[in-house]
Backbone bond lengths (Angstrom), bond angles and torsions (degrees), N, CA, C in turn:
res aa  C-N    CA-C-N  psi(-1)  N-CA   C-N-CA  omega(-1)  CA-C   N-CA-C  phi
1 X - - - 1.461 - - 1.529 111.40 -
2 X 1.336 117.45 -41.95 1.459 120.24 -179.63 1.525 110.95 -65.07
3 X 1.345 116.71 -34.38 1.462 119.82 177.72 1.527 110.65 -65.09
4 X 1.337 116.35 -41.84 1.461 119.86 178.30 1.524 111.25 -66.34
5 X 1.329 115.93 -35.27 1.469 119.81 176.81 1.529 110.18 -60.92
6 X 1.322 116.24 -46.79 1.457 119.64 177.39 1.520 112.17 -64.11
7 X 1.337 116.22 -39.35 1.464 121.78 -179.35 1.521 111.02 -60.79
8 X 1.343 115.90 -52.02 1.465 118.99 -177.98 1.527 111.84 -79.48
9 X 1.325 117.46 -22.75 1.456 119.21 172.64 1.514 111.05 -63.51
10 X 1.331 116.55 -40.42 1.462 120.21 176.64 1.528 111.24 -66.06
11 X 1.345 116.54 -30.93 1.469 118.42 176.85 1.523 110.84 -65.37
12 X 1.340 117.03 -34.34 1.464 120.13 177.31 1.527 110.98 -67.24
13 X 1.342 115.74 -40.59 1.467 119.18 175.91 1.529 109.96 -63.32
14 X 1.322 116.16 -44.43 1.458 121.64 -178.63 1.527 111.19 -63.59
15 X 1.342 116.05 -32.34 1.460 120.28 -177.38 1.532 112.73 -70.04
16 X 1.346 116.47 -17.01 1.467 119.65 177.99 1.527 109.11 -78.44
17 X 1.320 114.87 68.56 1.460 122.85 -172.26 1.525 109.41 -106.72
18 X 1.342 118.69 100.46 1.465 120.35 -175.98 1.524 113.77 -59.52
19 X 1.326 118.09 -35.25 1.462 119.40 -176.79 1.527 111.32 -67.68
20 X 1.352 117.63 -38.89 1.469 120.75 178.31 1.525 110.42 -63.24
21 X 1.326 116.65 -42.53 1.462 120.46 178.32 1.528 110.58 -66.45
22 X 1.334 116.40 -39.72 1.458 120.24 -179.61 1.524 111.38 -63.13
23 X 1.337 117.09 -43.79 1.460 120.38 178.60 1.527 110.24 -64.60
24 X 1.338 117.39 -40.38 1.464 120.59 177.83 1.523 110.85 -60.55
25 X 1.337 116.73 -40.59 1.466 120.78 177.68 1.525 110.49 -64.29
26 X 1.334 116.64 -44.74 1.467 120.78 -179.77 1.526 110.51 -60.26
27 X 1.340 116.88 -46.72 1.460 120.62 -179.83 1.523 111.71 -63.44
28 X 1.333 116.19 -39.08 1.464 120.00 179.98 1.522 111.34 -66.70
29 X 1.324 116.78 -41.02 1.456 120.37 -176.78 1.526 112.78 -72.88
30 X 1.319 117.24 -17.06 1.461 120.05 178.76 1.523 112.02 -78.76
31 X 1.343 118.01 -10.39 1.454 120.89 178.37 1.518 111.79 75.59
32 X 1.343 116.17 -161.27 1.454 119.77 -178.26 1.525 110.48 68.59
33 X 1.326 117.16 -154.40 1.474 120.67 -179.21 1.540 111.67 -78.22
34 X 1.330 115.54 60.70 1.468 118.77 -172.03 1.526 112.39 -67.91
35 X 1.347 117.45 -31.35 1.471 118.57 -179.86 1.525 111.46 -64.46
36 X 1.327 116.23 -44.00 1.467 118.94 178.85 1.529 110.76 -68.93
37 X 1.338 117.50 -33.13 1.463 119.80 178.25 1.527 111.48 -67.21
38 X 1.326 116.37 -42.91 1.464 119.09 177.52 1.529 110.18 -65.74
39 X 1.340 117.05 -37.16 1.469 120.23 177.48 1.527 110.50 -62.87
40 X 1.330 117.33 -41.90 1.468 121.25 178.02 1.520 110.37 -65.96
41 X 1.324 115.89 -41.41 1.472 119.82 178.10 1.530 110.81 -61.67
42 X 1.346 116.39 -45.18 1.466 120.15 178.14 1.526 110.65 -63.95
43 X 1.339 117.15 -37.85 1.470 120.57 177.91 1.522 111.03 -63.13
44 X 1.331 116.86 -37.36 1.473 120.42 177.98 1.520 110.76 -65.19
45 X 1.339 115.96 -43.37 1.471 119.41 177.38 1.516 110.20 -61.86
46 X 1.340 115.79 -46.54 1.466 121.37 -178.91 1.524 111.08 -58.62
47 X 1.339 116.30 -50.94 1.465 120.48 -176.63 1.526 111.31 -63.18
48 X 1.326 116.96 -42.40 1.471 120.65 -178.26 1.525 111.07 -67.63
49 X 1.319 116.14 -47.96 1.467 120.98 -177.69 1.523 110.86 -65.16
50 X 1.338 116.53 -42.11 1.462 120.26 179.66 1.526 110.67 -65.55
51 X 1.328 117.26 -42.87 1.463 120.43 179.30 1.527 111.11 -60.47
52 X 1.322 116.66 -45.59 1.461 120.17 178.43 1.522 110.98 -63.60
53 X 1.340 116.57 -40.48 1.461 119.84 178.82 1.517 112.24 -63.27
54 X 1.330 117.08 -40.98 1.468 120.65 178.43 1.520 111.22 -66.27
55 X 1.335 116.34 -40.52 1.465 119.72 177.72 1.527 111.17 -61.99
56 X 1.321 116.23 -39.93 1.464 119.80 178.71 1.520 110.26 -67.53
57 X 1.314 116.77 -48.55 1.469 120.41 -176.30 1.525 111.67 -61.24
58 X 1.314 116.57 -41.51 1.460 119.66 -175.60 1.525 112.89 -91.48
59 X 1.357 116.60 13.89 1.458 118.86 166.71 1.503 116.27 94.37
60 X 1.343 118.13 49.37 1.452 120.05 172.82 1.528 109.54 -64.35
61 X 1.314 116.83 135.21 1.468 120.99 179.69 1.525 110.79 -68.42
62 X 1.310 115.74 160.89 1.452 120.93 175.66 1.516 113.03 89.25
63 X 1.318 115.18 -147.90 1.459 121.01 -173.56 1.521 111.69 -64.21
64 X 1.348 117.11 -39.20 1.451 119.32 -177.40 1.519 112.69 -63.07
65 X 1.322 117.37 -19.70 1.447 120.89 -179.28 1.532 111.70 -72.65
66 X 1.310 116.92 -7.19 1.461 120.73 177.12 1.522 111.98 -59.32
67 X 1.313 117.05 -21.86 1.466 120.24 -179.36 1.523 111.47 -65.82
68 X 1.358 117.79 -13.75 1.450 119.87 177.29 1.526 111.83 -69.51
69 X 1.318 117.04 -22.66 1.457 120.22 -172.00 1.518 113.71 -77.11
70 X 1.325 115.23 151.94 1.458 120.94 177.93 1.518 111.10 -63.49
71 X 1.332 117.06 -29.22 1.462 119.83 -177.03 1.518 111.70 -63.34
72 X 1.357 117.97 -29.83 1.456 119.91 179.09 1.529 110.88 -68.46
73 X 1.340 115.65 -37.81 1.465 119.17 174.71 1.526 110.39 -60.88
74 X 1.329 115.08 -40.77 1.471 118.78 179.14 1.524 111.48 -69.20
75 X 1.346 116.41 -37.24 1.462 119.46 176.04 1.521 110.09 -63.80
76 X 1.341 116.70 -40.99 1.452 120.23 179.15 1.512 112.43 -60.33
77 X 1.326 116.92 -44.02 1.462 120.13 178.95 1.527 111.48 -71.07
78 X 1.339 116.62 -32.82 1.461 119.02 175.56 1.525 110.46 -65.53
79 X 1.344 116.34 -41.06 1.460 120.20 176.47 1.520 111.30 -63.58
80 X 1.335 116.39 -37.84 1.461 119.79 177.82 1.522 110.44 -62.55
81 X 1.341 116.37 -43.71 1.465 120.22 -179.53 1.526 111.49 -67.08
82 X 1.335 116.36 -48.36 1.467 120.38 -177.00 1.528 111.26 -69.37
83 X 1.350 115.60 -46.50 1.461 119.20 179.18 1.516 112.22 -64.34
84 X 1.338 115.94 -40.74 1.457 119.48 178.56 1.517 111.85 -64.32
85 X 1.319 116.72 -41.76 1.466 120.49 178.07 1.530 110.74 -63.85
86 X 1.338 116.37 -40.62 1.465 119.96 178.50 1.524 110.83 -63.36
87 X 1.345 116.55 -43.09 1.459 120.61 178.17 1.519 111.25 -62.51
88 X 1.337 116.52 -40.28 1.462 120.73 179.67 1.528 110.65 -65.25
89 X 1.322 117.12 -41.96 1.477 121.20 179.50 1.530 110.41 -64.45
90 X 1.354 116.32 -41.91 1.464 119.64 178.68 1.525 110.68 -63.93
91 X 1.349 116.12 -39.35 1.459 119.64 179.72 1.527 111.51 -66.44
92 X 1.335 116.62 -37.62 1.468 120.04 -178.16 1.526 111.74 -80.36
93 X 1.334 116.19 -34.95 1.475 120.87 -178.52 1.523 108.78 -128.79
94 X 1.346 117.92 70.25 1.471 120.56 -174.61 1.522 111.80 -66.46
95 X 1.327 117.93 136.02 1.471 120.93 175.22 1.521 110.11 -70.37
96 X 1.310 116.14 164.97 1.459 120.96 -178.51 1.521 111.10 -61.66
97 X 1.324 115.36 -43.72 1.466 119.09 -179.51 1.530 109.62 -140.76
98 X 1.338 114.95 145.55 1.455 120.07 172.84 1.524 107.57 -98.94
99 X 1.327 114.82 130.38 1.463 119.24 178.63 1.519 108.34 -104.97
100 X 1.313 116.50 126.01 1.466 119.49 -175.60 1.516 111.78 -70.75
101 X 1.330 117.97 -37.66 1.460 120.70 179.62 1.507 113.85 59.88
102 X 1.343 117.36 28.88 1.457 120.26 -177.55 1.521 109.66 -114.70
103 X 1.299 116.52 140.71 1.453 120.77 175.29 1.521 108.85 -82.03
104 X 1.300 116.36 122.68 1.446 119.76 -178.60 1.520 109.51 -79.02
105 X 1.340 117.04 128.54 1.447 119.60 -178.83 1.525 111.39 -65.24
106 X 1.304 116.03 148.99 1.457 121.26 177.06 1.518 108.74 -96.82
107 X 1.341 115.90 115.91 1.453 120.79 -178.31 1.519 109.84 -112.44
108 X 1.321 118.07 136.78 1.458 120.18 179.47 1.525 112.02 -68.91
109 X 1.336 115.91 160.01 1.456 121.15 178.08 1.528 109.07 -69.43
110 X 1.344 116.05 151.49 1.474 122.34 176.76 1.532 111.71 54.44
111 X 1.313 116.75 48.05 1.460 121.35 -179.03 1.530 109.60 -68.77
112 X 1.343 119.33 121.67 1.469 121.15 179.39 1.523 111.19 -71.86
113 X 1.336 115.35 161.21 1.462 120.60 -175.44 1.533 113.48 -58.25
114 X 1.345 119.84 -44.75 1.468 118.32 177.29 1.524 113.11 -59.17
115 X 1.340 116.27 -36.25 1.461 119.76 178.29 1.525 111.01 -69.77
116 X 1.341 117.22 -35.22 1.468 120.76 176.00 1.524 109.72 -62.87
117 X 1.337 115.82 -45.06 1.469 120.05 179.10 1.524 110.28 -62.89
118 X 1.331 116.35 -44.87 1.463 119.69 179.31 1.510 112.50 -63.08
119 X 1.344 116.82 -36.26 1.464 120.37 176.95 1.514 110.68 -63.34
120 X 1.343 116.38 -42.63 1.465 120.30 178.17 1.519 112.22 -61.48
121 X 1.330 116.23 -42.88 1.462 120.43 178.50 1.528 110.74 -64.16
122 X 1.331 116.24 -46.13 1.462 120.61 -176.92 1.525 111.80 -63.46
123 X 1.342 116.89 -45.69 1.467 119.91 -179.39 1.524 110.58 -65.40
124 X 1.337 117.13 -40.04 1.470 120.54 179.69 1.522 111.16 -63.83
125 X 1.326 116.88 -43.10 1.469 120.41 177.98 1.524 110.88 -64.63
126 X 1.337 116.25 -39.97 1.463 119.65 -178.55 1.524 111.54 -66.34
127 X 1.333 116.64 -34.69 1.459 120.65 -177.39 1.528 113.01 -88.25
128 X 1.334 117.68 -4.87 1.465 119.47 -174.25 1.523 112.23 -67.68
129 X 1.311 117.32 -19.36 1.469 119.69 176.95 1.533 111.55 -65.69
130 X 1.331 116.99 -17.39 1.470 120.53 178.77 1.529 111.51 -106.18
131 X 1.328 117.15 17.70 1.468 121.25 -173.85 1.526 112.28 -86.33
132 X 1.321 117.43 45.49 1.466 120.11 179.22 1.526 113.38 -60.12
133 X 1.347 119.73 -39.71 1.474 117.32 176.84 1.526 112.53 -58.86
134 X 1.333 116.56 -38.80 1.464 120.22 -179.80 1.525 111.21 -66.93
135 X 1.331 116.85 -44.60 1.464 119.80 176.63 1.528 110.99 -61.59
136 X 1.329 115.88 -40.98 1.463 119.15 177.57 1.506 111.57 -63.50
137 X 1.338 117.10 -41.28 1.463 120.77 179.65 1.531 110.82 -64.77
138 X 1.327 117.10 -38.69 1.464 119.84 178.44 1.527 110.43 -67.99
139 X 1.337 116.15 -36.09 1.468 118.78 174.51 1.524 111.36 -61.23
140 X 1.338 116.82 -42.71 1.470 120.65 176.34 1.519 109.89 -62.96
141 X 1.329 116.75 -41.46 1.463 120.86 -178.98 1.523 111.79 -63.22
142 X 1.327 117.06 -39.41 1.468 119.89 179.62 1.521 111.16 -65.84
143 X 1.339 115.91 -31.78 1.455 118.48 175.64 1.512 113.17 -78.37
144 X 1.347 116.79 -18.94 1.462 120.83 -176.36 1.525 112.55 -86.65
145 X 1.339 116.93 -40.81 1.459 119.38 -176.21 1.523 111.15 -150.26
146 X 1.331 114.68 148.38 1.463 121.35 172.06 1.524 110.23 -112.05
147 X 1.341 117.12 7.73 1.458 122.42 180.00 1.532 109.36 -82.12
148 X 1.323 119.02 115.09 1.472 120.97 -174.05 1.529 113.56 -58.24
149 X 1.329 117.43 -45.96 1.464 119.84 -176.75 1.519 111.31 -62.76
150 X 1.331 116.96 -43.84 1.463 120.25 178.99 1.529 110.79 -63.50
151 X 1.336 115.88 -40.88 1.467 119.75 179.40 1.523 110.81 -62.35
152 X 1.325 117.07 -42.44 1.466 120.86 179.32 1.524 110.15 -62.63
153 X 1.333 117.37 -45.27 1.471 121.03 -179.88 1.529 111.46 -62.39
154 X 1.333 116.71 -40.90 1.460 119.87 179.77 1.530 111.26 -68.22
155 X 1.322 116.96 -38.12 1.463 119.89 176.78 1.529 111.41 -66.69
156 X 1.330 116.21 -36.66 1.464 119.29 175.27 1.522 109.76 -61.86
157 X 1.342 116.74 -44.31 1.460 120.51 178.04 1.515 112.07 -61.14
158 X 1.329 116.60 -41.89 1.474 121.24 177.56 1.524 110.23 -57.29
159 X 1.319 115.82 -46.64 1.459 119.73 -175.34 1.521 112.99 -75.06
160 X 1.331 117.60 -25.97 1.466 120.07 171.25 1.526 109.51 -62.30
161 X 1.343 116.58 -45.64 1.466 120.48 176.99 1.521 110.27 -61.77
162 X 1.321 116.35 -39.75 1.468 121.70 -176.44 1.528 112.83 -61.35
163 X 1.340 116.86 -36.54 1.469 119.24 -176.15 1.531 112.94 -97.69
164 X 1.326 118.29 1.71 1.460 120.49 -178.72 1.533 114.35 -63.27
165 X 1.357 120.30 -43.30 1.464 119.14 -174.35 1.529 115.18 -54.38
166 X 1.356 120.92 -49.32 1.469 117.74 178.40 1.519 113.27 -64.30
167 X 1.341 117.54 -32.95 1.466 120.30 177.92 1.524 110.96 -68.41
168 X 1.330 116.64 -42.44 1.467 120.02 177.02 1.520 110.60 -65.32
169 X 1.324 116.09 -38.38 1.465 119.79 -179.88 1.524 110.71 -61.88
170 X 1.340 117.97 -46.98 1.457 120.10 -176.98 1.522 110.64 -71.96
171 X 1.342 118.26 -28.90 1.459 120.56 175.58 1.528 110.64 -65.68
172 X 1.335 115.64 -45.38 1.453 119.70 176.24 1.520 112.01 -64.47
173 X 1.337 116.09 -37.35 1.453 120.60 178.89 1.524 110.75 -62.52
174 X 1.342 116.80 -44.29 1.464 120.62 -179.74 1.532 111.55 -64.69
175 X 1.316 115.97 -34.48 1.470 119.76 -177.80 1.525 111.59 -74.93
176 X 1.317 117.02 -37.44 1.467 120.44 -175.07 1.526 111.62 -121.33
177 X 1.321 117.35 35.26 1.465 120.85 -172.01 1.526 114.38 -55.26
178 X 1.349 120.53 -46.05 1.469 118.64 -177.60 1.528 113.49 -58.20
179 X 1.334 116.57 -35.21 1.468 119.12 -179.32 1.521 112.49 -87.75
180 X 1.340 115.85 -30.66 1.466 120.00 -172.33 1.524 112.55 -85.68
181 X 1.336 116.91 -33.47 1.473 120.14 -174.04 1.532 112.81 -54.68
182 X 1.336 119.71 -48.00 1.479 118.00 179.85 1.522 113.24 -61.68
183 X 1.334 116.39 -36.90 1.462 119.21 -179.18 1.523 111.21 -69.78
184 X 1.334 116.30 -41.21 1.460 118.98 178.19 1.531 110.87 -66.63
185 X 1.320 116.53 -36.98 1.456 119.35 177.76 1.527 110.65 -63.57
186 X 1.313 115.19 -39.75 1.465 119.36 178.27 1.526 110.54 -65.58
187 X 1.360 115.83 -41.58 1.470 120.00 178.00 1.517 110.71 -61.99
188 X 1.338 115.74 -42.04 1.459 119.74 -178.85 1.520 111.36 -66.53
189 X 1.331 116.95 -40.31 1.459 121.11 -178.93 1.523 111.49 -66.72
190 X 1.297 116.96 -43.15 1.462 120.73 -175.65 1.528 113.05 -88.26
191 X 1.354 116.65 -16.14 1.466 121.82 -178.46 1.523 111.57 56.06
192 X 1.291 114.27 40.31 1.455 119.78 177.48 1.513 109.09 -129.46
193 X 1.314 116.45 151.40 1.452 120.43 177.01 1.517 110.00 -99.04
194 X 1.297 115.65 157.03 1.457 121.03 178.55 1.512 110.43 -84.78
195 X 1.325 115.44 168.05 1.451 119.52 177.57 1.527 109.15 -64.72
196 X 1.307 115.72 141.24 1.457 119.97 177.97 1.522 109.81 -71.26
197 X 1.325 115.55 141.14 1.457 117.18 176.98 1.517 110.16 -86.43
198 X 1.332 115.45 174.98 1.462 119.93 -174.79 1.518 113.77 -61.68
199 X 1.354 116.54 -35.66 1.470 120.00 -178.73 1.514 111.09 -61.71
200 X 1.349 115.80 -47.30 1.459 118.81 -179.48 1.521 111.97 -66.59
201 X 1.315 117.04 -32.76 1.461 119.48 177.52 1.522 110.90 -66.80
202 X 1.316 116.01 -38.76 1.469 118.93 175.67 1.524 111.05 -61.90
203 X 1.342 116.49 -47.50 1.471 120.57 179.27 1.524 110.40 -60.84
204 X 1.333 115.45 -44.86 1.466 120.17 179.86 1.530 110.90 -60.42
205 X 1.331 116.39 -42.28 1.456 120.34 -179.72 1.516 112.94 -66.56
206 X 1.336 116.89 -42.35 1.470 120.28 -179.66 1.516 111.05 -65.61
207 X 1.342 116.50 -47.36 1.468 120.29 178.78 1.530 110.28 -62.00
208 X 1.336 116.26 -41.56 1.461 120.08 179.25 1.511 112.24 -61.83
209 X 1.336 116.47 -42.54 1.470 119.95 178.43 1.527 111.27 -61.88
210 X 1.338 117.07 -45.64 1.464 120.42 -178.41 1.525 111.40 -64.27
211 X 1.342 116.14 -40.66 1.466 119.35 178.44 1.526 111.47 -65.38
212 X 1.335 116.17 -47.03 1.460 119.97 -179.81 1.527 110.25 -61.33
213 X 1.313 116.70 -39.72 1.475 121.08 178.87 1.531 110.54 -61.38
214 X 1.356 116.81 -44.01 1.465 120.42 178.85 1.526 111.22 -59.41
215 X 1.334 116.76 -48.31 1.458 120.15 -178.42 1.510 112.95 -65.84
216 X 1.337 117.02 -40.32 1.471 120.98 -179.67 1.520 110.10 -65.95
217 X 1.327 117.50 -43.53 1.467 120.57 179.62 1.527 110.56 -63.05
218 X 1.324 116.85 -41.02 1.464 120.03 179.12 1.525 111.16 -59.23
219 X 1.336 116.43 -49.63 1.458 119.59 -176.51 1.526 111.93 -75.03
220 X 1.322 116.74 -28.49 1.469 118.55 174.67 1.517 110.13 -65.06
221 X 1.333 116.82 -39.89 1.458 120.29 176.04 1.517 111.92 -69.06
222 X 1.332 116.24 -37.87 1.467 120.51 -179.66 1.526 111.82 -62.84
223 X 1.331 116.54 -39.87 1.468 121.32 -178.88 1.529 113.14 -92.35
224 X 1.339 116.69 5.04 1.458 119.99 176.31 1.513 114.37 72.98
225 X 1.327 117.06 28.16 1.462 120.58 -179.67 1.517 112.84 -88.06
226 X 1.335 117.22 -12.39 1.462 119.59 179.85 1.520 109.79 -83.31
227 X 1.340 117.30 142.52 1.480 119.47 178.04 1.514 110.30 -68.43
228 X 1.302 116.22 142.28 1.465 121.89 178.52 1.511 110.03 -105.42
229 X 1.322 116.03 146.04 1.468 120.06 179.80 1.512 111.24 -69.86
230 X 1.325 116.52 139.00 1.453 120.44 -177.16 1.477 114.36 -90.21
């Protein structure tokens, strides 16, 4: 259970992807069939990320095969501990403003569906060099199970979590478009995020605590700091 907590905790960290949210905002603000475009974009991210994850898990040669090593499992748990602690600190002592620091992609007007899918694939491949949470999660998964079907199902679940934020964003946008559109346009123009509200800080704090707990327990067991039954 603790391994799965760390696995899906890393998926939550991975899901905090500013570029995916930025593209979803851009597609929504362009009007037209924006819901289907965001769905296609999310499907491209899902398919690309899942394919890469399966290739890594089942032993892709070269650099990606590094996920076979025990050190990746340890890196994954270290990321869970450090990332969880950072999330907890932010939740307890939130800064005045969060700066996204992300370059918003430039998308042409009237982007057709194949181009939307291709954009999702291209951006996902370009950002995969920074996919340490995903590599860490796959390292945890390799230590958790050697059953192929279970591994595939868990990776599918990971990637469902990974693509949820842009889908939730566009769902909320469609429901409250008259009120939300001006605010999103302002966010897009200024490339700044608004202050987090109390609800998100609570969620951030709870997730951070659970992640930090997973990483601390892992390393406490690794170094023999946990009490053993007599």
